[in-house]
N, CA, C and O atoms as a printed pandas DataFrame, in Angstrom:
     atom_number atom_name residue_name chain_id  residue_number  x_coord  y_coord  z_coord
0              1         N          UNK        A               1   12.639    3.436    8.721
1              2        CA          UNK        A               1   13.056    3.761    7.378
2              3         C          UNK        A               1   11.843    3.739    6.451
3              4         O          UNK        A               1   10.743    3.362    6.855
4              5         N          UNK        A               2   12.061    4.145    5.217
5              6        CA          UNK        A               2   10.963    4.260    4.271
6              7         C          UNK        A               2   11.327    3.635    2.930
7              8         O          UNK        A               2   12.443    3.793    2.435
8              9         N          UNK        A               3   10.376    2.932    2.361
9             10        CA          UNK        A               3   10.490    2.423    0.995
10            11         C          UNK        A               3    9.591    3.320    0.149
11            12         O          UNK        A               3    8.370    3.158    0.149
12            13         N          UNK        A               4   10.195    4.266   -0.571
13            14        CA          UNK        A               4    9.422    5.195   -1.396
14            15         C          UNK        A               4    9.420    4.691   -2.828
15            16         O          UNK        A               4   10.476    4.578   -3.450
16            17         N          UNK        A               5    8.251    4.390   -3.349
17            18        CA          UNK        A               5    8.139    3.817   -4.683
18            19         C          UNK        A               5    7.796    4.852   -5.751
19            20         O          UNK        A               5    7.612    4.499   -6.916
20            21         N          UNK        A               6    7.709    6.108   -5.373
21            22        CA          UNK        A               6    7.500    7.166   -6.355
22            23         C          UNK        A               6    6.089    7.230   -6.889
23            24         O          UNK        A               6    5.139    6.764   -6.260
24            25         N          UNK        A               7    5.976    7.820   -8.067
25            26        CA          UNK        A               7    4.676    7.987   -8.710
26            27         C          UNK        A               7    4.303    6.732   -9.487
27            28         O          UNK        A               7    5.026    6.302  -10.386
28            29         N          UNK        A               8    3.172    6.159   -9.128
29            30        CA          UNK        A               8    2.685    4.939   -9.763
30            31         C          UNK        A               8    1.268    5.201  -10.257
31            32         O          UNK        A               8    0.514    5.936   -9.619
32            33         N          UNK        A               9    0.908    4.614  -11.370
33            34        CA          UNK        A               9   -0.450    4.720  -11.902
34            35         C          UNK        A               9   -1.137    3.361  -11.792
35            36         O          UNK        A               9   -1.021    2.537  -12.699
36            37         N          UNK        A              10   -1.848    3.117  -10.694
37            38        CA          UNK        A              10   -2.524    1.828  -10.539
38            39         C          UNK        A              10   -3.752    1.728  -11.442
39            40         O          UNK        A              10   -4.239    2.724  -11.976
40            41         N          UNK        A              11   -4.230    0.508  -11.593
41            42        CA          UNK        A              11   -5.485    0.285  -12.300
42            43         C          UNK        A              11   -6.624    0.881  -11.464
43            44         O          UNK        A              11   -6.555    0.902  -10.235
44            45         N          UNK        A              12   -7.667    1.361  -12.138
45            46        CA          UNK        A              12   -8.790    1.918  -11.395
46            47         C          UNK        A              12  -10.075    1.770  -12.191
47            48         O          UNK        A              12  -10.060    1.605  -13.411
48            49         N          UNK        A              13  -11.192    1.834  -11.467
49            50        CA          UNK        A              13  -12.505    1.912  -12.099
50            51         C          UNK        A              13  -13.275    3.036  -11.415
51            52         O          UNK        A              13  -13.044    3.344  -10.245
52            53         N          UNK        A              14  -14.186    3.640  -12.159
53            54        CA          UNK        A              14  -15.039    4.699  -11.626
54            55         C          UNK        A              14  -16.485    4.219  -11.644
55            56         O          UNK        A              14  -16.974    3.724  -12.659
56            57         N          UNK        A              15  -17.163    4.372  -10.504
57            58        CA          UNK        A              15  -18.539    3.911  -10.360
58            59         C          UNK        A              15  -19.415    5.096   -9.962
59            60         O          UNK        A              15  -19.206    5.673   -8.895
60            61         N          UNK        A              16  -20.385    5.475  -10.787
61            62        CA          UNK        A              16  -21.306    6.545  -10.398
62            63         C          UNK        A              16  -22.164    6.078   -9.214
63            64         O          UNK        A              16  -22.676    4.959   -9.211
64            65         N          UNK        A              17  -22.312    6.941   -8.223
65            66        CA          UNK        A              17  -23.152    6.644   -7.061
66            67         C          UNK        A              17  -24.146    7.796   -6.889
67            68         O          UNK        A              17  -24.231    8.666   -7.755
68            69         N          UNK        A              18  -24.876    7.813   -5.813
69            70        CA          UNK        A              18  -25.936    8.799   -5.593
70            71         C          UNK        A              18  -25.411   10.232   -5.511
71            72         O          UNK        A              18  -24.242   10.472   -5.210
72            73         N          UNK        A              19  -26.307   11.170   -5.787
73            74        CA          UNK        A              19  -26.065   12.611   -5.632
74            75         C          UNK        A              19  -24.906   13.129   -6.483
75            76         O          UNK        A              19  -24.208   14.061   -6.084
76            77         N          UNK        A              20  -24.705   12.531   -7.645
77            78        CA          UNK        A              20  -23.670   13.010   -8.555
78            79         C          UNK        A              20  -22.250   12.680   -8.133
79            80         O          UNK        A              20  -21.299   13.223   -8.696
80            81         N          UNK        A              21  -22.088   11.810   -7.161
81            82        CA          UNK        A              21  -20.750   11.419   -6.696
82            83         C          UNK        A              21  -20.215   10.266   -7.540
83            84         O          UNK        A              21  -20.975    9.554   -8.195
84            85         N          UNK        A              22  -18.905   10.099   -7.512
85            86        CA          UNK        A              22  -18.245    9.003   -8.218
86            87         C          UNK        A              22  -17.315    8.296   -7.237
87            88         O          UNK        A              22  -16.473    8.933   -6.603
88            89         N          UNK        A              23  -17.470    6.988   -7.115
89            90        CA          UNK        A              23  -16.572    6.181   -6.296
90            91         C          UNK        A              23  -15.470    5.659   -7.212
91            92         O          UNK        A              23  -15.746    4.976   -8.199
92            93         N          UNK        A              24  -14.225    5.983   -6.882
93            94        CA          UNK        A              24  -13.086    5.541   -7.680
94            95         C          UNK        A              24  -12.332    4.490   -6.875
95            96         O          UNK        A              24  -11.918    4.746   -5.744
96            97         N          UNK        A              25  -12.155    3.302   -7.463
97            98        CA          UNK        A              25  -11.456    2.201   -6.809
98            99         C          UNK        A              25  -10.128    1.976   -7.515
99           100         O          UNK        A              25  -10.094    1.652   -8.702
100          101         N          UNK        A              26   -9.036    2.148   -6.779
101          102        CA          UNK        A              26   -7.687    1.893   -7.283
102          103         C          UNK        A              26   -7.228    0.547   -6.723
103          104         O          UNK        A              26   -7.507    0.234   -5.566
104          105         N          UNK        A              27   -6.532   -0.245   -7.523
105          106        CA          UNK        A              27   -6.028   -1.535   -7.057
106          107         C          UNK        A              27   -4.763   -1.891   -7.823
107          108         O          UNK        A              27   -4.712   -1.764   -9.047
108          109         N          UNK        A              28   -3.733   -2.341   -7.091
109          110        CA          UNK        A              28   -2.482   -2.689   -7.756
110          111         C          UNK        A              28   -1.582   -3.453   -6.789
111          112         O          UNK        A              28   -1.942   -3.702   -5.638
112          113         N          UNK        A              29   -0.396   -3.820   -7.291
113          114        CA          UNK        A              29    0.647   -4.463   -6.501
114          115         C          UNK        A              29    1.836   -3.519   -6.426
115          116         O          UNK        A              29    2.175   -2.858   -7.407
116          117         N          UNK        A              30    2.462   -3.459   -5.275
117          118        CA          UNK        A              30    3.698   -2.697   -5.102
118          119         C          UNK        A              30    4.813   -3.705   -4.883
119          120         O          UNK        A              30    4.744   -4.512   -3.957
120          121         N          UNK        A              31    5.833   -3.669   -5.718
121          122        CA          UNK        A              31    6.937   -4.619   -5.592
122          123         C          UNK        A              31    8.191   -3.913   -5.094
123          124         O          UNK        A              31    8.525   -2.811   -5.528
124          125         N          UNK        A              32    8.870   -4.581   -4.174
125          126        CA          UNK        A              32   10.080   -4.066   -3.538
126          127         C          UNK        A              32   10.732   -5.235   -2.830
127          128         O          UNK        A              32   10.179   -6.335   -2.832
128          129         N          UNK        A              33   11.886   -5.032   -2.226
129          130        CA          UNK        A              33   12.528   -6.070   -1.420
130          131         C          UNK        A              33   12.850   -5.498   -0.051
131          132         O          UNK        A              33   13.553   -4.494    0.069
132          133         N          UNK        A              34   12.325   -6.151    0.982
133          134        CA          UNK        A              34   12.565   -5.771    2.373
134          135         C          UNK        A              34   12.981   -7.037    3.106
135          136         O          UNK        A              34   12.224   -8.007    3.146
136          137         N          UNK        A              35   14.188   -7.039    3.693
137          138        CA          UNK        A              35   14.739   -8.211    4.376
138          139         C          UNK        A              35   14.617   -8.061    5.881
139          140         O          UNK        A              35   14.860   -6.988    6.432
140          141         N          UNK        A              36   14.240   -9.143    6.538
141          142        CA          UNK        A              36   14.206   -9.159    7.990
142          143         C          UNK        A              36   15.607   -9.064    8.571
143          144         O          UNK        A              36   16.592   -9.333    7.883
144          145         N          UNK        A              37   15.693   -8.681    9.838
145          146        CA          UNK        A              37   16.999   -8.482   10.471
146          147         C          UNK        A              37   17.266   -9.425   11.638
147          148         O          UNK        A              37   18.374   -9.430   12.174
148          149         N          UNK        A              38   16.294  -10.211   12.040
149          150        CA          UNK        A              38   16.496  -11.109   13.175
150          151         C          UNK        A              38   15.175  -11.560   13.752
151          152         O          UNK        A              38   14.137  -11.501   13.092
152          153         N          UNK        A              39   15.225  -12.018   15.014
153          154        CA          UNK        A              39   14.020  -12.526   15.661
154          155         C          UNK        A              39   13.068  -11.420   16.085
155          156         O          UNK        A              39   11.875  -11.667   16.259
156          157         N          UNK        A              40   13.574  -10.209   16.253
157          158        CA          UNK        A              40   12.703   -9.089   16.593
158          159         C          UNK        A              40   12.085   -8.519   15.320
159          160         O          UNK        A              40   12.627   -8.682   14.227
160          161         N          UNK        A              41   10.966   -7.863   15.472
161          162        CA          UNK        A              41   10.282   -7.270   14.328
162          163         C          UNK        A              41   11.103   -6.138   13.727
163          164         O          UNK        A              41   11.637   -5.295   14.448
164          165         N          UNK        A              42   11.200   -6.126   12.401
165          166        CA          UNK        A              42   11.775   -5.007   11.647
166          167         C          UNK        A              42   10.618   -4.364   10.886
167          168         O          UNK        A              42    9.778   -5.063   10.319
168          169         N          UNK        A              43   10.575   -3.036   10.874
169          170        CA          UNK        A              43    9.454   -2.309   10.277
170          171         C          UNK        A              43    9.936   -1.383    9.165
171          172         O          UNK        A              43   11.040   -0.841    9.224
172          173         N          UNK        A              44    9.098   -1.214    8.158
173          174        CA          UNK        A              44    9.329   -0.235    7.088
174          175         C          UNK        A              44    7.985    0.373    6.708
175          176         O          UNK        A              44    6.939   -0.263    6.836
176          177         N          UNK        A              45    8.034    1.607    6.241
177          178        CA          UNK        A              45    6.857    2.252    5.679
178          179         C          UNK        A              45    6.984    2.252    4.167
179          180         O          UNK        A              45    7.988    2.711    3.623
180          181         N          UNK        A              46    5.973    1.742    3.491
181          182        CA          UNK        A              46    5.922    1.754    2.027
182          183         C          UNK        A              46    5.070    2.955    1.624
183          184         O          UNK        A              46    3.931    3.091    2.070
184          185         N          UNK        A              47    5.623    3.823    0.783
185          186        CA          UNK        A              47    4.907    5.033    0.364
186          187         C          UNK        A              47    4.828    5.081   -1.157
187          188         O          UNK        A              47    5.820    4.870   -1.855
188          189         N          UNK        A              48    3.630    5.361   -1.652
189          190        CA          UNK        A              48    3.376    5.479   -3.086
190          191         C          UNK        A              48    2.590    6.762   -3.322
191          192         O          UNK        A              48    1.615    7.034   -2.622
192          193         N          UNK        A              49    3.007    7.540   -4.295
193          194        CA          UNK        A              49    2.244    8.714   -4.715
194          195         C          UNK        A              49    1.537    8.383   -6.019
195          196         O          UNK        A              49    2.123    7.794   -6.927
196          197         N          UNK        A              50    0.269    8.769   -6.100
197          198        CA          UNK        A              50   -0.557    8.471   -7.264
198          199         C          UNK        A              50   -1.105    9.784   -7.810
199          200         O          UNK        A              50   -1.811   10.508   -7.107
200          201         N          UNK        A              51   -0.781   10.086   -9.051
201          202        CA          UNK        A              51   -1.293   11.291   -9.710
202          203         C          UNK        A              51   -2.732   11.027  -10.153
203          204         O          UNK        A              51   -3.037    9.993  -10.747
204          205         N          UNK        A              52   -3.599   11.977   -9.852
205          206        CA          UNK        A              52   -5.017   11.823  -10.176
206          207         C          UNK        A              52   -5.538   13.086  -10.860
207          208         O          UNK        A              52   -4.975   14.169  -10.707
208          209         N          UNK        A              53   -6.625   12.925  -11.617
209          210        CA          UNK        A              53   -7.212   14.060  -12.326
210          211         C          UNK        A              53   -8.462   14.589  -11.628
211          212         O          UNK        A              53   -9.025   15.597  -12.056
212          213         N          UNK        A              54   -8.898   13.932  -10.573
213          214        CA          UNK        A              54  -10.126   14.329   -9.876
214          215         C          UNK        A              54   -9.820   14.949   -8.517
215          216         O          UNK        A              54   -8.741   14.764   -7.955
216          217         N          UNK        A              55  -10.795   15.684   -8.009
217          218        CA          UNK        A              55  -10.748   16.204   -6.648
218          219         C          UNK        A              55  -11.550   15.241   -5.773
219          220         O          UNK        A              55  -12.726   14.992   -6.041
220          221         N          UNK        A              56  -10.927   14.705   -4.742
221          222        CA          UNK        A              56  -11.592   13.728   -3.890
222          223         C          UNK        A              56  -12.041   14.356   -2.580
223          224         O          UNK        A              56  -11.381   15.241   -2.036
224          225         N          UNK        A              57  -13.187   13.874   -2.081
225          226        CA          UNK        A              57  -13.742   14.357   -0.821
226          227         C          UNK        A              57  -13.347   13.467    0.352
227          228         O          UNK        A              57  -13.014   13.953    1.432
228          229         N          UNK        A              58  -13.390   12.168    0.125
229          230        CA          UNK        A              58  -13.069   11.195    1.177
230          231         C          UNK        A              58  -12.230   10.097    0.564
231          232         O          UNK        A              58  -12.336    9.798   -0.625
232          233         N          UNK        A              59  -11.381    9.493    1.411
233          234        CA          UNK        A              59  -10.467    8.479    0.884
234          235         C          UNK        A              59  -10.076    7.516    2.004
235          236         O          UNK        A              59   -9.907    7.922    3.153
236          237         N          UNK        A              60   -9.936    6.242    1.657
237          238        CA          UNK        A              60   -9.454    5.240    2.606
238          239         C          UNK        A              60   -8.693    4.169    1.825
239          240         O          UNK        A              60   -8.747    4.138    0.595
240          241         N          UNK        A              61   -7.989    3.297    2.536
241          242        CA          UNK        A              61   -7.146    2.311    1.854
242          243         C          UNK        A              61   -7.039    1.028    2.664
243          244         O          UNK        A              61   -7.318    0.998    3.862
244          245         N          UNK        A              62   -6.627   -0.033    1.972
245          246        CA          UNK        A              62   -6.306   -1.303    2.626
246          247         C          UNK        A              62   -5.138   -1.937    1.885
247          248         O          UNK        A              62   -4.849   -1.576    0.744
248          249         N          UNK        A              63   -4.466   -2.885    2.539
249          250        CA          UNK        A              63   -3.325   -3.569    1.921
250          251         C          UNK        A              63   -3.177   -4.957    2.532
251          252         O          UNK        A              63   -3.630   -5.215    3.647
252          253         N          UNK        A              64   -2.530   -5.847    1.771
253          254        CA          UNK        A              64   -2.256   -7.198    2.259
254          255         C          UNK        A              64   -0.955   -7.705    1.653
255          256         O          UNK        A              64   -0.475   -7.173    0.652
256          257         N          UNK        A              65   -0.392   -8.735    2.270
257          258        CA          UNK        A              65    0.833   -9.341    1.755
258          259         C          UNK        A              65    0.556   -9.972    0.397
259          260         O          UNK        A              65   -0.493  -10.583    0.196
260          261         N          UNK        A              66    1.501   -9.825   -0.539
261          262        CA          UNK        A              66    1.319  -10.497   -1.828
262          263         C          UNK        A              66    2.496  -11.386   -2.198
263          264         O          UNK        A              66    2.332  -12.312   -2.993
264          265         N          UNK        A              67    3.690  -11.129   -1.640
265          266        CA          UNK        A              67    4.837  -11.963   -1.980
266          267         C          UNK        A              67    5.827  -11.989   -0.817
267          268         O          UNK        A              67    6.415  -10.965   -0.465
268          269         N          UNK        A              68    6.005  -13.176   -0.224
269          270        CA          UNK        A              68    6.974  -13.349    0.860
270          271         C          UNK        A              68    7.895  -14.513    0.514
271          272         O          UNK        A              68    7.577  -15.351   -0.329
272          273         N          UNK        A              69    9.047  -14.544    1.188
273          274        CA          UNK        A              69   10.012  -15.621    0.939
274          275         C          UNK        A              69   10.845  -15.837    2.190
275          276         O          UNK        A              69   11.165  -14.892    2.911
276          277         N          UNK        A              70   11.192  -17.089    2.436
277          278        CA          UNK        A              70   12.118  -17.428    3.507
278          279         C          UNK        A              70   13.240  -18.256    2.896
279          280         O          UNK        A              70   12.976  -19.263    2.239
280          281         N          UNK        A              71   14.494  -17.845    3.103
281          282        CA          UNK        A              71   15.632  -18.477    2.442
282          283         C          UNK        A              71   16.076  -19.750    3.154
283          284         O          UNK        A              71   16.333  -20.758    2.496
284          285         N          UNK        A              72   16.171  -19.728    4.469
285          286        CA          UNK        A              72   16.664  -20.880    5.217
286          287         C          UNK        A              72   15.581  -21.480    6.088
287          288         O          UNK        A              72   14.392  -21.298    5.825
288          289         N          UNK        A              73   15.995  -22.206    7.136
289          290        CA          UNK        A              73   15.019  -22.767    8.064
290          291         C          UNK        A              73   14.196  -21.654    8.717
291          292         O          UNK        A              73   14.717  -20.598    9.075
292          293         N          UNK        A              74   12.942  -21.915    8.857
293          294        CA          UNK        A              74   12.043  -20.919    9.429
294          295         C          UNK        A              74   11.742  -21.271   10.880
295          296         O          UNK        A              74   11.202  -22.338   11.169
296          297         N          UNK        A              75   12.093  -20.371   11.787
297          298        CA          UNK        A              75   11.794  -20.543   13.206
298          299         C          UNK        A              75   11.011  -19.315   13.657
299          300         O          UNK        A              75   11.571  -18.228   13.807
300          301         N          UNK        A              76    9.725  -19.499   13.869
301          302        CA          UNK        A              76    8.847  -18.402   14.285
302          303         C          UNK        A              76    8.908  -17.210   13.334
303          304         O          UNK        A              76    8.830  -16.064   13.776
304          305         N          UNK        A              77    9.047  -17.465   12.046
305          306        CA          UNK        A              77    9.061  -16.384   11.055
306          307         C          UNK        A              77    7.665  -15.782   10.931
307          308         O          UNK        A              77    6.663  -16.486   11.063
308          309         N          UNK        A              78    7.607  -14.478   10.678
309          310        CA          UNK        A              78    6.317  -13.805   10.540
310          311         C          UNK        A              78    6.457  -12.588    9.635
311          312         O          UNK        A              78    7.493  -11.924    9.605
312          313         N          UNK        A              79    5.388  -12.316    8.901
313          314        CA          UNK        A              79    5.320  -11.155    8.021
314          315         C          UNK        A              79    3.988  -10.471    8.291
315          316         O          UNK        A              79    3.018  -11.129    8.667
316          317         N          UNK        A              80    3.932   -9.151    8.102
317          318        CA          UNK        A              80    2.680   -8.444    8.377
318          319         C          UNK        A              80    2.584   -7.144    7.590
319          320         O          UNK        A              80    3.586   -6.507    7.264
320          321         N          UNK        A              81    1.343   -6.776    7.298
321          322        CA          UNK        A              81    1.016   -5.396    6.942
322          323         C          UNK        A              81    0.251   -4.884    8.151
323          324         O          UNK        A              81   -0.880   -5.306    8.394
324          325         N          UNK        A              82    0.852   -3.983    8.908
325          326        CA          UNK        A              82    0.251   -3.533   10.163
326          327         C          UNK        A              82   -0.840   -2.492    9.976
327          328         O          UNK        A              82   -1.801   -2.459   10.744
328          329         N          UNK        A              83   -0.706   -1.645    8.971
329          330        CA          UNK        A              83   -1.737   -0.648    8.700
330          331         C          UNK        A              83   -1.579   -0.125    7.287
331          332         O          UNK        A              83   -0.532   -0.285    6.659
332          333         N          UNK        A              84   -2.618    0.491    6.807
333          334        CA          UNK        A              84   -2.598    1.122    5.483
334          335         C          UNK        A              84   -3.476    2.360    5.543
335          336         O          UNK        A              84   -4.518    2.367    6.199
336          337         N          UNK        A              85   -3.048    3.403    4.854
337          338        CA          UNK        A              85   -3.842    4.626    4.818
338          339         C          UNK        A              85   -3.584    5.362    3.516
339          340         O          UNK        A              85   -2.606    5.101    2.816
340          341         N          UNK        A              86   -4.470    6.276    3.211
341          342        CA          UNK        A              86   -4.295    7.132    2.043
342          343         C          UNK        A              86   -4.827    8.509    2.405
343          344         O          UNK        A              86   -5.788    8.637    3.164
344          345         N          UNK        A              87   -4.197    9.530    1.858
345          346        CA          UNK        A              87   -4.684   10.885    2.061
346          347         C          UNK        A              87   -4.347   11.719    0.839
347          348         O          UNK        A              87   -3.529   11.327    0.007
348          349         N          UNK        A              88   -4.985   12.867    0.745
349          350        CA          UNK        A              88   -4.761   13.765   -0.377
350          351         C          UNK        A              88   -3.546   14.618   -0.053
351          352         O          UNK        A              88   -3.596   15.468    0.836
352          353         N          UNK        A              89   -2.457   14.391   -0.772
353          354        CA          UNK        A              89   -1.206   15.117   -0.547
354          355         C          UNK        A              89   -1.316   16.537   -1.082
355          356         O          UNK        A              89   -0.915   17.490   -0.414
356          357         N          UNK        A              90   -1.852   16.676   -2.273
357          358        CA          UNK        A              90   -2.168   17.972   -2.877
358          359         C          UNK        A              90   -3.322   17.718   -3.841
359          360         O          UNK        A              90   -3.696   16.560   -4.029
360          361         N          UNK        A              91   -3.904   18.748   -4.462
361          362        CA          UNK        A              91   -5.091   18.514   -5.290
362          363         C          UNK        A              91   -4.923   17.476   -6.401
363          364         O          UNK        A              91   -5.926   16.931   -6.862
364          365         N          UNK        A              92   -3.721   17.182   -6.844
365          366        CA          UNK        A              92   -3.533   16.207   -7.905
366          367         C          UNK        A              92   -2.829   14.931   -7.493
367          368         O          UNK        A              92   -2.461   14.127   -8.349
368          369         N          UNK        A              93   -2.632   14.725   -6.181
369          370        CA          UNK        A              93   -1.854   13.566   -5.732
370          371         C          UNK        A              93   -2.478   12.900   -4.512
371          372         O          UNK        A              93   -2.818   13.561   -3.531
372          373         N          UNK        A              94   -2.623   11.575   -4.589
373          374        CA          UNK        A              94   -2.992   10.761   -3.430
374          375         C          UNK        A              94   -1.713   10.115   -2.918
375          376         O          UNK        A              94   -0.923    9.598   -3.708
376          377         N          UNK        A              95   -1.499   10.137   -1.616
377          378        CA          UNK        A              95   -0.372    9.424   -1.014
378          379         C          UNK        A              95   -0.913    8.208   -0.274
379          380         O          UNK        A              95   -1.754    8.323    0.618
380          381         N          UNK        A              96   -0.408    7.034   -0.668
381          382        CA          UNK        A              96   -0.725    5.768   -0.004
382          383         C          UNK        A              96    0.457    5.397    0.877
383          384         O          UNK        A              96    1.611    5.555    0.479
384          385         N          UNK        A              97    0.165    4.905    2.073
385          386        CA          UNK        A              97    1.218    4.487    2.998
386          387         C          UNK        A              97    0.793    3.207    3.703
387          388         O          UNK        A              97   -0.362    3.062    4.105
388          389         N          UNK        A              98    1.739    2.278    3.851
389          390        CA          UNK        A              98    1.475    1.041    4.590
390          391         C          UNK        A              98    2.706    0.694    5.414
391          392         O          UNK        A              98    3.832    0.792    4.927
392          393         N          UNK        A              99    2.492    0.289    6.661
393          394        CA          UNK        A              99    3.606   -0.190    7.481
394          395         C          UNK        A              99    3.679   -1.704    7.332
395          396         O          UNK        A              99    2.702   -2.414    7.571
396          397         N          UNK        A             100    4.866   -2.191    6.930
397          398        CA          UNK        A             100    5.089   -3.627    6.791
398          399         C          UNK        A             100    6.113   -4.064    7.827
399          400         O          UNK        A             100    6.892   -3.251    8.325
400          401         N          UNK        A             101    6.107   -5.365    8.152
401          402        CA          UNK        A             101    7.004   -5.867    9.190
402          403         C          UNK        A             101    7.418   -7.306    8.890
403          404         O          UNK        A             101    6.675   -8.073    8.276
404          405         N          UNK        A             102    8.636   -7.651    9.343
405          406        CA          UNK        A             102    9.159   -9.018    9.231
406          407         C          UNK        A             102    9.831   -9.375   10.547
407          408         O          UNK        A             102   10.505   -8.549   11.162
408          409         N          UNK        A             103    9.638  -10.617   10.968
409          410        CA          UNK        A             103   10.358  -11.156   12.113
410          411         C          UNK        A             103   11.044  -12.443   11.660
411          412         O          UNK        A             103   10.482  -13.531   11.787
412          413         N          UNK        A             104   12.261  -12.312   11.131
413          414        CA          UNK        A             104   13.046  -13.463   10.686
414          415         C          UNK        A             104   14.332  -12.942   10.049
415          416         O          UNK        A             104   14.293  -11.959    9.310
416          417         N          UNK        A             105   15.456  -13.573   10.315
417          418        CA          UNK        A             105   16.729  -13.073    9.785
418          419         C          UNK        A             105   16.884  -13.311    8.288
419          420         O          UNK        A             105   17.576  -12.549    7.614
420          421         N          UNK        A             106   16.252  -14.355    7.758
421          422        CA          UNK        A             106   16.383  -14.627    6.326
422          423         C          UNK        A             106   15.024  -14.611    5.621
423          424         O          UNK        A             106   14.821  -15.277    4.606
424          425         N          UNK        A             107   14.109  -13.836    6.188
425          426        CA          UNK        A             107   12.805  -13.660    5.569
426          427         C          UNK        A             107   12.781  -12.398    4.725
427          428         O          UNK        A             107   13.403  -11.393    5.067
428          429         N          UNK        A             108   12.058  -12.465    3.624
429          430        CA          UNK        A             108   11.944  -11.330    2.713
430          431         C          UNK        A             108   10.480  -11.032    2.430
431          432         O          UNK        A             108    9.647  -11.936    2.361
432          433         N          UNK        A             109   10.190   -9.773    2.272
433          434        CA          UNK        A             109    8.895   -9.333    1.771
434          435         C          UNK        A             109    9.169   -8.670    0.425
435          436         O          UNK        A             109    9.933   -7.709    0.338
436          437         N          UNK        A             110    8.534   -9.197   -0.621
437          438        CA          UNK        A             110    8.784   -8.693   -1.974
438          439         C          UNK        A             110    7.627   -7.873   -2.531
439          440         O          UNK        A             110    7.747   -7.307   -3.618
440          441         N          UNK        A             111    6.520   -7.796   -1.816
441          442        CA          UNK        A             111    5.442   -6.972   -2.334
442          443         C          UNK        A             111    4.163   -7.054   -1.529
443          444         O          UNK        A             111    3.943   -7.982   -0.750
444          445         N          UNK        A             112    3.327   -6.052   -1.745
445          446        CA          UNK        A             112    1.998   -6.009   -1.145
446          447         C          UNK        A             112    0.992   -5.668   -2.242
447          448         O          UNK        A             112    1.339   -5.065   -3.258
448          449         N          UNK        A             113   -0.243   -6.061   -2.018
449          450        CA          UNK        A             113   -1.320   -5.581   -2.880
450          451         C          UNK        A             113   -2.049   -4.496   -2.090
451          452         O          UNK        A             113   -2.131   -4.551   -0.863
452          453         N          UNK        A             114   -2.570   -3.518   -2.808
453          454        CA          UNK        A             114   -3.250   -2.432   -2.110
454          455         C          UNK        A             114   -4.476   -1.977   -2.892
455          456         O          UNK        A             114   -4.557   -2.119   -4.112
456          457         N          UNK        A             115   -5.421   -1.428   -2.145
457          458        CA          UNK        A             115   -6.649   -0.891   -2.700
458          459         C          UNK        A             115   -6.880    0.476   -2.071
459          460         O          UNK        A             115   -6.657    0.667   -0.876
460          461         N          UNK        A             116   -7.323    1.408   -2.875
461          462        CA          UNK        A             116   -7.672    2.747   -2.397
462          463         C          UNK        A             116   -9.097    3.026   -2.862
463          464         O          UNK        A             116   -9.443    2.790   -4.019
464          465         N          UNK        A             117   -9.911    3.528   -1.950
465          466        CA          UNK        A             117  -11.307    3.831   -2.226
466          467         C          UNK        A             117  -11.473    5.333   -2.045
467          468         O          UNK        A             117  -11.238    5.858   -0.957
468          469         N          UNK        A             118  -11.879    6.030   -3.108
469          470        CA          UNK        A             118  -11.956    7.487   -3.049
470          471         C          UNK        A             118  -13.303    7.963   -3.587
471          472         O          UNK        A             118  -13.786    7.465   -4.604
472          473         N          UNK        A             119  -13.903    8.930   -2.896
473          474        CA          UNK        A             119  -15.185    9.493   -3.308
474          475         C          UNK        A             119  -14.946   10.874   -3.902
475          476         O          UNK        A             119  -14.333   11.735   -3.272
476          477         N          UNK        A             120  -15.440   11.076   -5.126
477          478        CA          UNK        A             120  -15.243   12.345   -5.833
478          479         C          UNK        A             120  -16.589   12.953   -6.207
479          480         O          UNK        A             120  -17.589   12.248   -6.338
480          481         N          UNK        A             121  -16.596   14.258   -6.375
481          482        CA          UNK        A             121  -17.767   14.925   -6.940
482          483         C          UNK        A             121  -17.766   14.693   -8.438
483          484         O          UNK        A             121  -16.707   14.671   -9.064
484          485         N          UNK        A             122  -18.960   14.516   -9.026
485          486        CA          UNK        A             122  -19.078   14.251  -10.464
486          487         C          UNK        A             122  -18.809   15.433  -11.263
487          488         O          UNK        A             122  -18.867   15.375  -12.491
């Protein structure tokens, strides 16, 4: 299944680098609620679209857990961000995607933090 969070405008900074390029760093938190289903791993894909004004040449991303919760007794409970990626969906949109996972019947994942690193022509 998919957790689609729509169009989000994360915080960003632009850093001039060599040869007229600009490194743009996006960073933010994505909040949602994803509940575990049992002792086996349950997986979801978190997708965020980001509207941008620049044309990017290269792009990469990372993500980490930012908010987890366990309601009852915890027996081998686990939470994970298994992967994160970003790509140019169209000339004005970056799509960020992360696979998250929970192994616990009463465990919740309420959010992740994410970073996107994009190289643009000046």
